[in-house]
N, C-alpha and C positions, 0 to 999 in steps of 0.2 A: 216192465217198462221197456220202450224201443230203445232209449238212450239214456244216459246218466244226465245229460244236459243238453238242452235245446237253446240255442241263441238266435234271437231275432234281430237280424241286422248284422252288417259286417263293417261298419266304420269304425272309429277309434275305440269304441267301448267293447263292440262285439268281436273285433278281430283280436284284440288283446286277451279279452277273457278266455275266448275260444282257444288261441294259442297255449295260454298258461294252464288251462284245465285238461288239455290233450296231453300237454307235457306231463302231468300227473296221472296219466291212464284212464282219464274219463272217456267215456264214450261220448263225443260231442257231434251234434249235428247244428250247422249254421244254416238258417234260412233267410235268404236275400232277395228281396224284391226285384232287383235290377238285374242287368246282364254282366257278363264278363266281358271286359274291353281289353284290346292291346293294340300295338301301333297299327296293325292291318285293319283294325275296324273302328278307330276313333272317328267321331264324325268331322267331315271337312268340308263337304258341299252343302249347300242350302237344302238340298233334298235328302241330306242324310238324317239319322234318328238322333235328332237334337233335343228333343223334348219328351219328358214323362208325363202322360195325360192321367190324372188321377181317376178321371170318370171312365176311362177306358183302357187302363194299362195293358190288357191284353192285345190291343192293337197298337199302342204307342207307348212303348217301354224304353225311351231313349235317355239320353246323357244327363240332361238337367230337369228337375222337378221345380219350376216356378210356381209358388202359390201366391197369388194376388188378393188380399184382404182389403178392406175399406180403407185404412189408413198405413198400410205397411205391405211391402211384399217380401217373400222369403225364398231364397235361392238354395236348393238343396241337390246333393249328388243323388243319383239312383244307379247303384253299380256295386258289383263286388269289389269291395274296398271303400264303400260308402263315401263320405265326403273328402278323403285323401285325394280322390280321382280329380275333384274339381276345386281343391284349395290351391293357395298359392306358397305352400310348402314351410311356413313360418312354424317354428317349433320353439316356443319360450315359456319359461314360467310365469306364473301370476305373481303379482307382488306380494310381498309377506303381509301388508296389512290388509290384503284382500280377505284373508281368513279371521280377521278381527270383528268381522260382522255378517251376521246371518249364517254362520256355519256352527255345526256341533263342534265342541270342544275336542273332539278325537281327531279333527281334521285341521291340522295346522301346516304351514310350509315345511317345519322340521320333520313333521311326520310324511309328508309327500316327497320330500327331498331324494330319498334313495329310488323313489319309483321315477320321479322326474329325470334321474341320473340313468336308470334303466332303459327308459324310452329313448333318451338320447343316443345312448350306444347302440341299441337294437336297430334304430332307425338311420344310423350312421349320419348324424346331425353335423353341420360343419357351415361355416361363414363363406361368403365369396371371397376367392383369394384377393390378396391386394393388388395383384397384377390383372385383375380381370374387372375392376370396377365398372359400371354402366354409367352412361352420360346422365341417367336420373340419380344415381348416387352422388355424382358431383354436384348436381343441381340441388339435392337435398343438403348437402353438407355447406354449399354457398348460401343457401337461404339460411340455415341456422346461424351461419356466421353474420349474415346481414341483418339479422334482428339481435344480435348480441347474445345467441343461445348455442354456440358452437359446442360448448361442453355437453349439451343434450344429444347430440348425433351419434348415433351407434350403428354398427353393422349388426344384422340378426341372424341367428342361427337358422339354418334351412335343411330340410331333409331332401337334399339334393347332393349328388356325388360330383365333385368338381376334379378336373386334372389339373394339378398347379402348374404344369408345362403348357397348358393351352394359352394361345395368344389371340384373344378377341379382336385386336386390331387387324388381323389378316382377314376376317370376314367383312362381308357387305352388309351393314346393319338394315339397310333398306330391303334386304331379301334374305333374311336370317335363315330360312328354310331351303335355301339354295343346296343341291346335291352336295357341292364342293365343300360347303360348311358341314353339313351332317355327317360326311366321310371322316371328318377329323375327330368324331367321338370315338374314345376307346373302349371295346367291349371288355367285359371283366366278370367273374362270378362273385355275387356278394356272399356274406357270411351265412346266408340262409341257402346258398346253393342255386340261386336264381341268377340268370344271366342279365346283366345292365349294361349300359354305356355312360360314358362321362358327359356332363354337360357342355354344350357348344353355342349356348345362349340363343336357341331358337325362340323364345319367347312365348311358347304354347303351353305353358304350366297349367292353366286352368282347363285346356280343352285336350290334354293329353300329350306327353312328351314323345316325339317320333324317334328319340335315341334311347328312351328308357333310363334317363337319368334321375327322375324323381324317385326317390325312395318312398312310394306309396305302400299301402298296407298289403297289396296284392304282391308286392315284391319281397315282403318280410314276414310280419306277423301271421298272414293268412296260409302262405305255403308252408311256414314252419309247423303250423298247426295240421295242415294237411300230412306232412311228413310224421307226423305223431297220430295218424289215423282219423283226425277229424274229417267229417265229411261236409263240403260246402255246397249247397244248392242254390243257384242262380235261378231268378224268375220264379220265386215262391212268395207270394204275397200272403202274410199272415192275416186272419180274419177273427180268430177267437182264442182265448185262453181260458181253461175251466178247471176247477179242481177235481182230480180223480183220487181213488184210493192209493196213498203212497206217493202222489205227485200231481203232475198237470197233464192235460190233454191240449195240444197245440193243434188248431186246424189252420188250413191255408188254401189257396188257390195256385195251381200250377199255371202260369201264363205261358200258354204255347200255341202257337199256328192261329192266333186270333181267338182262342177260346180258353176259358177258365174251367179247370178240371180240379174239384175238391179233393183234399185228402187231410190226413192229420197223423201225427205221432204223440207218444207219451214220454213223459221223462220226470225224473225226480226233481231236477232243479229246471228252472226256466229264467234266462236272463235277457231281458227285453232291452234291445239297444238299437232302436229304429228312429233315432234323433230327437229332437225336441218336439218337433209336430207328430212325428210317426208314433213314438212311444207314448205321447199323451192322447193322441186320437186314438190309439188301439185300447188303451186302459179306459178311456171315457165310454168307448162302445161296449168294453165289457161290463163296466159298471152300470151305465145308464140306458143301453139300448137292449142288449142280450141279457144283462142280469146275470151273467156268469161270475163276475167278481164284485158283488154288491158292497162289500166292507171297505173298499178303497177309499182313503180319506177324502173328505171335502175339500182339502187344499188341491186336490188335482186339478191341473190347468191354471193355477194361479203363478203370480210372481215371474211372468215370462218377460225376456229381455231381448233385445236387438243387439246387444253389446255395443251400442252407441256407434254403429257404421255409418260413415259418410264419405262421399267422394265429391270433389270439385276440380273438373278439368280446367286447365289454363292452356292458353295459346301462346306461343313463342315464335313469332313470324321469323325473327332473325337467329334462331338457334333451333338446330336438329336435336331433339330430345330422344328420339327413337324409342318409345314406350312398348314398341313390339320386339325389342332387341334384349336379350338378357333374360335372367329370372324374373318373374313377375312382380315380386316384392323383395327387398334386399335389405332395407335398413329403416331406421326410425329416428325421429325427434321426440324425445320423451318429457312430456309433461304430466305424467301420472302423479306427481308430488302435489298437486293442487294449486301449483303457484299462479295458474291463470285464473283469477276471480273464483278460487275454490273449486273448479271443474277439473276432472282427471281425464286425462286422453293422451294419446301419441298420435304424431302424424307419420305415415309410411309413403313411400313411393309406390304408386300403382303402375300397372301395365296393360296393355291391350293386345291379346293374341294377334299375331299377324294374319291368320287366316281369317279370324273373326273381323278384324279391322276392315279387311277388303270386303267381305261379304257385306257388313253393314253399309259400307260406302256405296256398294253396287246396288243394295235393295231399297236402302232408306227405310220407310215404314210400309206396313201392309194393312190392307183393309179389315183382317181378322183380329188384330191385336186391340185391346182394351184402350181406354182413352190415356190412362196414365202411361201405360207401355208405349202408346203413340207419342206421347209429350217428351218422354224421354228419349226414345228413338230419333225423334226429329231433332232434338238438341246434339246428340252424337253425331248424326248425319250431316249436320250443318258443320260441325267441327272437322270431320273427316273429309268433307269436300274441298278443304283448304290444304289439304295434305298429302303426301305420298305413301301410303294412304293415311297415316297417322304421324309422321315424324316430328312435328312440331307441336305435339301435345303433350303436356305433363298431367296425368291423373294424380292429383294429390288426394291421398286416402287417409281414413283416420279410423280410430276405434275409442270409445270412450266409455265412462262409467254412467249409463242412464238410470233411470228410476228402477227399473225393472218391475214395473207395476202392470204390465200386460196380462190379458186373461183369455187363455184357450177354452172353447167350449163347444158342444155340438149343437147345431141348428137344423130345423127341419124344412125341407123345401115343400111347400104346400101344394105345389102343382104336381110333383111326383112321388111326394112322401118319403124321399130318402132323407138321411141325415148327412150332415156334412160338416166339417170343422171350420170354426169361425174365430176370428182374432179380434179381441176387444183392446184397442190400443188409443191412449189419450197422450197427446205429445205434451201436455202443460207442465209436468214434473221433469221431463227430459229435454225440454226446449233449451234451458240454459247451457247444457253441455253441447248441444248440438250448435247453438249461436256461437259459443266459445271456439268450437273446432272451425266453423267457417271464418270466423275473424282471423284465425291463425293461418288459414289457407290463404286469404286475402293478404296477410302481411307477408308471407313468404313469397306469393306471386309477386307483390309488388318490390320486394327485395331481390329477385332474380329477373325483373322486368318482363313478366309473364302477364297475360290479360285474363284473369279468372272469369268463368262463366258458372255461377251457382246454378244448380240444376231447376228449371222452373217448376218441377214437381214438388220442390221444397219451398220456393219463394211464393208460389201461388196456392200450394195446397197443404204444405207440412207433410209432404208424403216422403216415407223412406223405404229403402230396400236393404235387406241384410242377408249375407251368407253366413251369419254366425249366430243363429237362433240359440237360445239357452232358456232353461227354466220349463215349467209345466209339470214336472215330477219332482220337485224341490226336495233336497234332503233336509231333515229337520231332526228335532228332539222327541217328538211324539207325533201321533196323528193329528194332533191339534194345530200343529205349526209346519208339518211335512207330509210328504208321500213315502218317503223311504227314510231309513236310518243312516247312520253314518257309513254302513257297510254297502249300501245301496239296496238292501232287503225292504221290501213293500211292508209298512205296517199292518199287522193282522194277517199276513201270508207267508208262513215260512217256507223258504227255499224259492220264493219268487223275487227277482232282483230287477232293478233297472241300473244300466249303465251306460251312459251317454251323457251329451251336453243338457239333456232335461233336468238333471238332478242338480245342476248347478244353480244356488239359489240367488244369484245376483250376477249383474254384468262384472266381467273381468277387466275391461278395458284394454285388453291385449287379446292376441289371435289365441283361441281356446284349445287348440287340438292338443297340446302336450298335457295340459291339465285333465282334459278327459282321459287320455291314455293312462296318465299316472293314478287317476282314480281307479281306472279299470285294473291296473297293476295291483292296486291295493285290495280291491274287491277280490280278486282272483286268490291273492294270497290268504285273505281271511276264509274263504270258501275251503281253500285247501287245507289250511290249519285245522278248521273245524273238523274235516273228515278225518284227520289222523286221530 
């Protein structure tokens, strides 16, 4: 075997398992479809590499992979570090009652708690210091108090490094990226030996921090894996997994200079960690198109969830909210107890990266975009024309427990004969939680004298967008009710694992990154213990 372990993907599942197995002296290869990024290459101009094109990734392998399906759009990262490069840094545990429904009995909050704690320590998780509250945090707390629910307000733990001595009142929130503000970041070496800087509220979390304050996976788990001799290869798109004597052969295309160069390696263990869409699509192709893994459960592709994501922007003509200043998300108002007509969700403050806000204001819409994207961008463009470029907008955000009844499948383009991933999503069983989230957004806006604008993509079409896709390779007790067992091992395929958000069998209703990482810590420990 060329390697002991091949890990497909470098997000929260792949980075963690690669790191822990490399620590145990496994020969680890990580194959990542996206690029390596840093502050010198992050996309900033309209002409930069913003998008990943699933049809021609050898030519367009940019920052964000936006998949547009009939009733849902899914935003994914494409990078060394996976979704950690585009997420808003929230690192929270799932509620205890989450694990009472749909999970194997081996996985409980008590079982995951030590792994949750390990992730928090390794990623240096912390809350916004009390002397650095953003205007959005104050607005959130005011809104909670205004509806009589102040006790539900809470600061959230973030994978961001803060300097307690930093004073954000000395910065210009209308121009957070000004050189004078950037210069206030303090450089340091983190526990994994990687240089970073402290947060100075630049507001660009989702598009790459210019001072390296975000504790993304390319700052901790991945470099630590490489220090233990793991090999991480960018721009390697995996195309097949097949059984060989003693293990598996993983085939891939190297995406270089506008071409695809085929290659392959073998390993005793394979860990698929390409995300909900990526892992599910790869295994569907292996089972149904190539036929290399024909015995995978018929549950593959089922119980997909958007994690109840919803955003309602509100305009505050007489209040400078400054959504482009400060960490993108910082706090929540927690209704996960089902107190709102039985629906479970929480409300978060949202943010708009300063660079992106300016670009959207300038560009508006483009002729090449689809109808749904056009409709949404027209709304954003209208809002930003009223601001400088977005200071009076509050993006009320939320996540909730939806029905998790989506279905991923392969469909065939009858013109080209090519197979593509499709998502079947029916809003009927999830509409109640979305309606309750919107109702709460409207209440909070009214309590803070804002003018909310429910996106027309929802009011006209019930169309949603999510950055928190879950499910598709769900954990279960047997192949009759899941794709993988409690350890993430694929039923019927020894030493083939799935370890990412695709194995989560339901909506969490909270940001899922730490749960995915904790499950990965647990899987890596199980693999390591079995080897002994």
